C-alpha positions as a printed NumPy array, in Angstrom:
array([[ 30.629,   8.34 ,  -7.198],
       [ 32.783,   7.356, -10.111],
       [ 31.568,   5.572, -13.194],
       [ 33.488,   3.554, -15.687],
       [ 31.808,   3.06 , -19.031],
       [ 31.938,   0.88 , -21.996],
       [ 31.387,   3.12 , -24.958],
       [ 31.22 ,   2.227, -28.562],
       [ 30.455,   2.639, -31.804],
       [ 30.489,   0.466, -30.24 ],
       [ 32.642,  -0.497, -27.843],
       [ 33.465,   0.237, -24.444],
       [ 34.152,  -0.827, -26.041],
       [ 36.115,   0.676, -28.542],
       [ 38.565,   2.308, -30.76 ],
       [ 39.182,   5.964, -31.19 ],
       [ 37.099,   7.919, -33.638],
       [ 35.83 ,   4.874, -35.496],
       [ 32.27 ,   4.716, -36.686],
       [ 29.825,   1.868, -36.523],
       [ 29.739,  -0.253, -39.602],
       [ 25.95 ,   0.024, -39.864],
       [ 23.988,  -0.136, -43.066],
       [ 20.896,   1.861, -42.185],
       [ 17.569,   2.143, -43.931],
       [ 14.559,   4.301, -43.187],
       [ 11.966,   2.809, -40.848],
       [  8.559,   4.475, -40.798],
       [  8.061,   6.771, -37.78 ],
       [ 11.633,   6.237, -36.612],
       [ 14.612,   8.539, -37.017],
       [ 17.325,   7.109, -39.221],
       [ 20.642,   6.387, -37.543],
       [ 23.322,   7.659, -39.876],
       [ 26.669,   6.01 , -39.053],
       [ 28.563,   8.962, -40.513],
       [ 27.259,  11.036, -37.583],
       [ 28.347,   8.597, -34.919],
       [ 31.704,   8.78 , -33.173],
       [ 33.48 ,   6.73 , -30.56 ],
       [ 33.052,   8.137, -27.097],
       [ 36.08 ,   8.628, -24.873],
       [ 35.947,   6.625, -21.661],
       [ 37.509,   9.412, -19.596],
       [ 35.052,  12.042, -20.807],
       [ 32.172,   9.685, -20.103],
       [ 33.32 ,   9.229, -16.511],
       [ 33.508,  12.959, -15.927],
       [ 30.138,  13.724, -17.474],
       [ 28.373,  10.84 , -15.763],
       [ 28.91 ,  12.31 , -12.33 ],
       [ 27.844,  15.86 , -12.911],
       [ 24.939,  16.742, -10.669],
       [ 24.712,  13.434,  -8.806],
       [ 24.221,  13.236,  -5.067],
       [ 27.139,  12.644,  -2.736],
       [ 28.008,   9.   ,  -1.993],
       [ 25.703,   7.333,   0.476],
       [ 27.092,   6.619,   3.927],
       [ 27.097,   3.044,   5.157],
       [ 25.242,   2.065,   8.306],
       [ 27.388,   0.712,  11.11 ],
       [ 27.601,  -3.063,  10.873],
       [ 26.308,  -3.207,   7.29 ],
       [ 27.903,  -5.87 ,   5.056],
       [ 30.744,  -4.727,   2.817],
       [ 32.172,  -5.918,  -0.468],
       [ 35.119,  -8.313,  -0.117],
       [ 38.2  ,  -6.464,  -1.394],
       [ 41.959,  -6.418,  -0.862],
       [ 44.356,  -3.502,  -1.102],
       [ 47.556,  -3.345,  -3.142],
       [ 50.472,  -0.922,  -3.334],
       [ 52.945,  -0.88 ,  -6.227],
       [ 55.845,   1.258,  -7.436],
       [ 55.236,   1.84 , -11.16 ],
       [ 57.648,   2.439, -14.019],
       [ 57.295,   6.2  , -13.477],
       [ 58.724,   5.874,  -9.95 ],
       [ 55.453,   6.737,  -8.244],
       [ 53.538,   4.577,  -5.773],
       [ 49.965,   3.556,  -6.576],
       [ 47.419,   1.959,  -4.25 ],
       [ 43.929,   0.629,  -4.825],
       [ 41.368,  -2.082,  -4.121],
       [ 40.546,  -5.281,  -6.026],
       [ 37.559,  -7.547,  -5.394],
       [ 38.277, -10.81 ,  -3.589],
       [ 41.289, -11.846,  -1.51 ],
       [ 44.931, -11.055,  -2.13 ],
       [ 46.675, -13.641,  -4.346],
       [ 49.906, -12.864,  -2.463],
       [ 48.673, -14.249,   0.877],
       [ 49.418, -17.721,   2.172],
       [ 46.506, -20.116,   2.372],
       [ 45.035, -18.895,  -0.893],
       [ 41.349, -19.755,  -0.855],
       [ 38.144, -19.147,  -2.752],
       [ 36.338, -15.883,  -2.077],
       [ 32.649, -15.873,  -2.995],
       [ 30.848, -12.666,  -3.963],
       [ 27.075, -12.703,  -4.599],
       [ 26.012, -11.318,  -7.978],
       [ 22.397, -10.327,  -8.562],
       [ 21.386, -10.28 , -12.227],
       [ 18.597,  -7.759, -12.788],
       [ 16.7  ,  -7.992, -16.099],
       [ 15.82 ,  -4.422, -17.137],
       [ 12.958,  -3.997, -19.609],
       [ 12.861,  -0.566, -21.219],
       [  9.859,   0.836, -23.101],
       [ 10.206,   3.909, -25.318],
       [  6.895,   5.444, -26.43 ],
       [  7.484,   7.287, -29.686],
       [  5.214,   8.564, -32.492],
       [  2.237,   6.572, -31.246],
       [  4.108,   3.298, -30.922],
       [  5.817,   1.512, -28.03 ],
       [  9.239,  -0.034, -28.564],
       [ 10.294,  -2.54 , -25.92 ],
       [ 13.734,  -3.932, -25.252],
       [ 13.107,  -6.977, -23.087],
       [ 15.985,  -9.232, -21.951],
       [ 13.403, -11.826, -20.906],
       [ 11.508, -11.593, -24.2  ],
       [ 11.842, -13.964, -27.168],
       [ 14.001, -13.117, -30.165],
       [ 14.444, -16.361, -32.107],
       [ 16.009, -14.608, -35.081],
       [ 18.981, -13.501, -32.958],
       [ 19.032, -15.772, -29.915],
       [ 17.507, -19.01 , -31.205],
       [ 14.157, -20.513, -30.345],
       [ 13.404, -20.7  , -26.622],
       [ 16.328, -18.492, -25.58 ],
       [ 16.374, -15.093, -23.915],
       [ 19.192, -12.644, -23.296],
       [ 19.015, -13.26 , -19.553],
       [ 18.898, -17.022, -19.931],
       [ 21.94 , -16.999, -22.194],
       [ 23.756, -14.694, -19.78 ],
       [ 23.019, -17.088, -16.91 ],
       [ 24.501, -19.98 , -18.928],
       [ 27.55 , -18.06 , -20.102],
       [ 31.188, -18.455, -18.995],
       [ 30.767, -15.272, -16.97 ],
       [ 29.116, -17.406, -14.302],
       [ 29.754, -21.039, -15.273],
       [ 33.032, -22.976, -15.466],
       [ 34.775, -23.919, -18.661],
       [ 38.261, -25.176, -19.495],
       [ 40.087, -21.916, -20.191],
       [ 43.631, -21.316, -21.413],
       [ 45.211, -17.867, -21.554],
       [ 48.425, -16.107, -22.504],
       [ 48.229, -16.312, -26.269],
       [ 50.686, -18.16 , -28.474],
       [ 53.87 , -17.258, -26.585],
       [ 54.798, -20.047, -26.984],
       [ 51.427, -21.673, -26.357],
       [ 48.307, -20.882, -24.31 ],
       [ 48.502, -22.002, -20.688],
       [ 45.62 , -23.85 , -19.033],
       [ 44.512, -21.713, -16.081],
       [ 41.686, -23.903, -14.85 ],
       [ 38.14 , -25.122, -15.205],
       [ 36.56 , -21.921, -14.026],
       [ 34.615, -18.842, -15.06 ],
       [ 36.042, -16.276, -17.447],
       [ 36.294, -13.498, -14.804],
       [ 38.11 , -15.805, -12.393],
       [ 40.348, -17.135, -15.169],
       [ 41.49 , -13.621, -16.038],
       [ 42.105, -12.744, -12.39 ],
       [ 44.157, -15.928, -11.91 ],
       [ 46.035, -15.377, -15.172],
       [ 46.868, -11.797, -14.232],
       [ 48.485, -12.892, -10.934],
       [ 49.746, -16.266, -12.213],
       [ 53.213, -16.016, -10.682],
       [ 51.745, -15.08 ,  -7.3  ],
       [ 49.251, -17.944,  -7.072],
       [ 51.823, -20.589,  -7.89 ],
       [ 51.617, -20.808, -11.681],
       [ 49.449, -23.912, -11.681],
       [ 45.877, -24.638, -12.709],
       [ 45.398, -26.533,  -9.446],
       [ 45.993, -23.42 ,  -7.328],
       [ 43.309, -22.934,  -4.695],
       [ 43.054, -19.199,  -5.382],
       [ 39.677, -18.283,  -6.906],
       [ 37.048, -15.571,  -7.022],
       [ 33.652, -17.242,  -7.256],
       [ 30.596, -15.284,  -8.403],
       [ 27.458, -16.752,  -6.831],
       [ 24.607, -15.717,  -9.133],
       [ 20.939, -15.165,  -8.426],
       [ 18.382, -13.421, -10.627],
       [ 16.003, -10.733,  -9.382],
       [ 12.493, -10.146, -10.764],
       [ 12.476,  -8.147, -13.971],
       [ 12.396,  -4.387, -13.507],
       [ 10.776,  -1.957, -15.95 ],
       [ 11.492,   1.618, -16.997],
       [  9.465,   3.731, -19.44 ],
       [ 10.496,   6.824, -21.377],
       [  8.998,   9.085, -24.036],
       [ 10.839,   9.727, -27.258],
       [ 12.227,  11.275, -29.254],
       [ 13.506,  13.486, -26.455],
       [ 16.871,  14.257, -24.904],
       [ 16.082,  11.428, -22.46 ],
       [ 15.346,   8.632, -24.933],
       [ 14.912,   7.855, -28.606],
       [ 14.243,   4.782, -30.723],
       [ 16.273,   4.519, -33.917],
       [ 15.626,   2.494, -37.019],
       [ 18.406,   0.35 , -38.423],
       [ 18.893,  -1.273, -41.774],
       [ 21.304,  -3.741, -43.185],
       [ 21.552,  -7.384, -42.197],
       [ 20.016,  -7.349, -38.72 ],
       [ 19.415, -10.796, -37.253],
       [ 15.974, -10.23 , -35.683],
       [ 12.626, -11.309, -37.111],
       [ 10.157,  -9.884, -34.556],
       [  7.771,  -7.398, -36.176],
       [  5.669,  -6.63 , -33.089],
       [  5.784,  -6.883, -29.303],
       [  9.255,  -6.667, -27.805],
       [ 12.71 ,  -6.78 , -29.395],
       [ 11.477,  -5.561, -32.782],
       [ 13.946,  -6.292, -35.54 ],
       [ 16.189,  -3.495, -36.853],
       [ 15.49 ,  -1.075, -33.998],
       [ 17.705,   0.222, -31.225],
       [ 16.685,   2.2  , -28.142],
       [ 19.02 ,   4.822, -26.698],
       [ 18.498,   6.231, -23.181],
       [ 20.417,   9.129, -21.637],
       [ 22.72 ,   7.711, -18.969],
       [ 21.924,  10.652, -16.713],
       [ 18.297,   9.507, -16.701],
       [ 18.914,   5.793, -16.344],
       [ 21.522,   5.876, -13.574],
       [ 19.351,   7.374, -10.811],
       [ 16.709,   4.78 , -11.714],
       [ 19.248,   1.979, -11.282],
       [ 20.192,   3.203,  -7.824],
       [ 16.522,   3.39 ,  -6.843],
       [ 15.951,  -0.187,  -8.034],
       [ 18.96 ,  -1.386,  -6.04 ],
       [ 17.528,   0.208,  -2.9  ],
       [ 14.016,  -1.121,  -3.53 ],
       [ 15.318,  -4.669,  -4.024],
       [ 17.163,  -4.538,  -0.698],
       [ 20.533,  -5.283,  -2.284],
       [ 23.449,  -4.835,   0.097],
       [ 27.019,  -3.636,  -0.385],
       [ 28.491,  -7.136,  -0.269],
       [ 26.48 ,  -7.967,  -3.426],
       [ 27.123,  -6.875,  -7.009],
       [ 23.885,  -5.98 ,  -8.817],
       [ 24.336,  -6.3  , -12.579],
       [ 21.587,  -5.016, -14.894],
       [ 21.006,  -6.829, -18.202],
       [ 19.823,  -4.841, -21.24 ],
       [ 18.698,  -6.054, -24.652],
       [ 18.025,  -3.918, -27.758],
       [ 18.906,  -0.903, -25.605],
       [ 22.089,   1.134, -25.124],
       [ 22.887,   4.488, -23.527],
       [ 23.984,   7.952, -24.544],
       [ 26.4  ,  10.33 , -22.87 ],
       [ 23.928,  13.235, -22.856],
       [ 21.095,  14.148, -25.249],
       [ 19.886,  10.841, -26.714],
       [ 18.802,  12.458, -29.991],
       [ 22.359,  13.622, -30.696],
       [ 24.196,  10.762, -32.394],
       [ 27.494,  12.251, -31.236],
       [ 26.49 ,  11.058, -27.741],
       [ 25.913,   7.424, -28.745],
       [ 26.73 ,   4.7  , -27.799],
       [ 27.502,   3.376, -24.311],
       [ 27.022,  -0.395, -24.123],
       [ 27.698,  -0.7  , -20.413],
       [ 29.363,   0.787, -17.366],
       [ 30.14 ,   0.064, -13.716],
       [ 30.004,   2.463, -10.796],
       [ 30.074,   2.768,  -7.022],
       [ 28.531,   4.891,  -4.313],
       [ 31.181,   5.037,  -1.62 ],
       [ 34.646,   3.51 ,  -1.362],
       [ 33.746,   0.964,  -2.52 ],
       [ 30.276,   1.197,  -0.925],
       [ 27.498,  -0.073,  -3.171],
       [ 28.998,  -1.168,  -6.475],
       [ 26.864,  -1.963,  -9.507],
       [ 27.05 ,  -2.484, -13.247],
       [ 24.952,  -2.579, -16.394],
       [ 25.558,  -3.916, -19.913],
       [ 23.671,  -5.125, -22.939],
       [ 23.593,  -8.666, -24.269],
       [ 24.566,  -7.987, -27.854],
       [ 22.974,  -9.446, -30.981],
       [ 26.279,  -9.261, -32.835],
       [ 24.748,  -7.495, -35.86 ],
       [ 24.913,  -3.819, -34.884],
       [ 28.304,  -2.99 , -33.358],
       [ 31.666,  -4.025, -34.731],
       [ 33.854,  -6.248, -32.547],
       [ 31.017,  -6.99 , -30.116],
       [ 28.826, -10.057, -29.7  ],
       [ 26.753, -11.626, -26.897],
       [ 28.787, -11.154, -23.641],
       [ 31.634,  -9.013, -25.023],
       [ 30.478,  -5.869, -23.232],
       [ 29.393,  -7.766, -20.131],
       [ 32.811,  -9.377, -19.712],
       [ 34.385,  -5.936, -20.047],
       [ 32.28 ,  -4.485, -17.227],
       [ 32.392,  -7.45 , -14.841],
       [ 36.175,  -7.707, -14.996],
       [ 36.65 ,  -3.944, -14.675],
       [ 34.45 ,  -4.048, -11.576],
       [ 36.743,  -6.747, -10.125],
       [ 39.97 ,  -4.821, -10.775],
       [ 38.57 ,  -1.343, -10.138],
       [ 35.378,  -1.579,  -8.066],
       [ 35.295,   2.164,  -7.336],
       [ 36.38 ,   3.229, -10.81 ],
       [ 39.203,   5.325,  -9.363],
       [ 42.135,   2.941,  -8.774],
       [ 44.961,   5.216,  -9.997],
       [ 47.591,   4.314, -12.59 ],
       [ 50.227,   6.179, -14.577],
       [ 48.49 ,   7.981, -17.472],
       [ 47.932,   5.692, -20.465],
       [ 45.909,   6.031, -23.647],
       [ 45.81 ,   6.385, -27.421],
       [ 44.733,   2.766, -27.522],
       [ 41.507,   0.743, -27.358],
       [ 38.546,   2.977, -26.616],
       [ 40.711,   5.817, -25.288],
       [ 41.917,   8.33 , -27.912],
       [ 43.347,  10.573, -25.2  ],
       [ 44.874,   9.798, -21.782],
       [ 43.273,   8.301, -18.682],
       [ 44.734,   7.162, -15.383],
       [ 42.647,   4.426, -13.814],
       [ 42.852,   0.63 , -13.68 ],
       [ 40.251,  -0.294, -16.292],
       [ 41.415,  -3.625, -17.712],
       [ 38.898,  -3.61 , -20.577],
       [ 39.398,  -0.157, -22.054],
       [ 42.837,  -0.674, -23.679],
       [ 41.521,  -3.674, -25.661],
       [ 37.978,  -2.556, -26.476],
       [ 36.824,  -4.228, -29.666],
       [ 39.298,  -7.125, -29.339],
       [ 37.643, -10.449, -28.567],
       [ 39.065, -13.414, -26.677],
       [ 38.758, -16.745, -28.542],
       [ 35.21 , -18.077, -28.384],
       [ 34.212, -20.321, -25.47 ],
       [ 31.612, -23.005, -26.193],
       [ 29.396, -23.93 , -23.255],
       [ 27.201, -27.019, -22.559],
       [ 24.213, -25.227, -24.148],
       [ 26.181, -25.423, -27.464],
       [ 26.425, -21.625, -27.634],
       [ 29.854, -20.145, -28.36 ],
       [ 30.355, -16.971, -26.34 ],
       [ 32.667, -14.09 , -27.17 ],
       [ 34.203, -12.364, -24.136],
       [ 36.582,  -9.455, -24.616],
       [ 40.337,  -9.789, -24.334],
       [ 41.539,  -7.985, -21.183],
       [ 44.769,  -6.399, -19.998],
       [ 46.684,  -7.844, -17.065],
       [ 47.23 ,  -5.76 , -13.931],
       [ 50.908,  -5.37 , -14.82 ],
       [ 50.264,  -3.651, -18.16 ],
       [ 49.425,  -0.438, -16.325],
       [ 52.428,  -0.413, -13.984],
       [ 55.572,  -2.422, -14.766],
       [ 57.764,  -3.565, -17.676],
       [ 57.83 ,  -7.095, -16.229],
       [ 54.613,  -9.137, -16.119],
       [ 53.616, -11.584, -13.409],
       [ 50.849, -12.878, -15.648],
       [ 50.5  , -16.076, -17.638],
       [ 53.283, -16.537, -20.222],
       [ 54.873, -13.269, -19.158],
       [ 52.646, -11.294, -21.538],
       [ 50.432,  -8.348, -20.608],
       [ 46.954,  -9.417, -21.759],
       [ 45.052, -12.653, -21.534],
       [ 45.292, -13.549, -25.225],
       [ 48.787, -12.206, -25.726],
       [ 47.94 ,  -9.116, -27.784],
       [ 49.995,  -6.962, -25.404],
       [ 53.607,  -8.146, -25.269],
       [ 54.813,  -5.113, -23.312],
       [ 53.421,  -2.678, -20.777],
       [ 51.695,   0.655, -21.363],
       [ 53.642,   3.624, -22.667],
       [ 53.298,   6.848, -20.721],
       [ 50.603,   9.123, -22.112],
       [ 51.138,  11.296, -23.997],
       [ 51.766,   9.819, -26.457],
       [ 50.46 ,   6.51 , -25.032],
       [ 50.153,   3.179, -26.779],
       [ 51.867,  -0.011, -25.698],
       [ 55.366,  -1.411, -25.688]])
């Protein structure tokens, strides 16, 4: 089982060795989070550590439904051949059609009992100071461009953004990445549709401060106003990923979710650590995606962000990172030439994670019918990892034109 994570300080999103721009003040009964102690986690190290001690991938029953994927094979700039799987149907086939994959949103309420108090991060709970009156993190996720169409243009200003369709952000990026293959037109019939349903809220409880979980107090200009109940202003829960992941897999089984579906857990006021939660060097992971099998049962988790804690992250930034990485690398192990020293990766890694190289870089805001402007992350095109010529929109290598050339071999890494 391989996991791909969004790590920050934040980030998965995010840059090497930077620290969170948090102004922190003491909160009674809560440890202070000192930003000088916090570092950016490496994506590659997180993947390795996430899988230590986990059970072997589950075997699929004969006749069980499977995730819709297609296989590719490409000769990269290093002269080597790379193969992998991408969710949906090949954009290179004739009769390009819409492939629909069911997504199950799972609200995950986490309670941390600490020093005689209970701190609850509830994605279905109110937080008018951050989300607006009557809104919840799950409700805003449901209404976001992750799952609802909008008029989207991509390719950056080279020479001008290209309209890729009235579609969701994940589908727009997929289409933009393979623009030359699908016919270079917004009317192309090639789409990946995500059919969304929402499961009943699930709950997990932990004691803190322990290596498993801890609640931290924040200071500065936090947006929240809740002083009791759930989503208490200026607090942040951190749960050890090695404790939360087995619980996610149990929930997936208990809900009867099948391999052709993508369960996606929604967090609010909660993030994860890569090990002991009380060690700030292990914080913070804002989301990740994983799979049991090849691809077997895929799944993901990410927080809906308030926009006042982590730099370069707001609302669906981390979610867009994880959903699109699941599409391009459902198992987390699609191989690429080594790349790195960019985005959230200060070293080298060698898998097809389209969010990692641009962690912390947002795509232009997308305003939806609910009058909320959402902030997805900019993402690399498929070609950035493999070839000096791009088949993506405008011939660039990322969907807002930040990357004008492909990845440089790592070491030293970077981009052309």
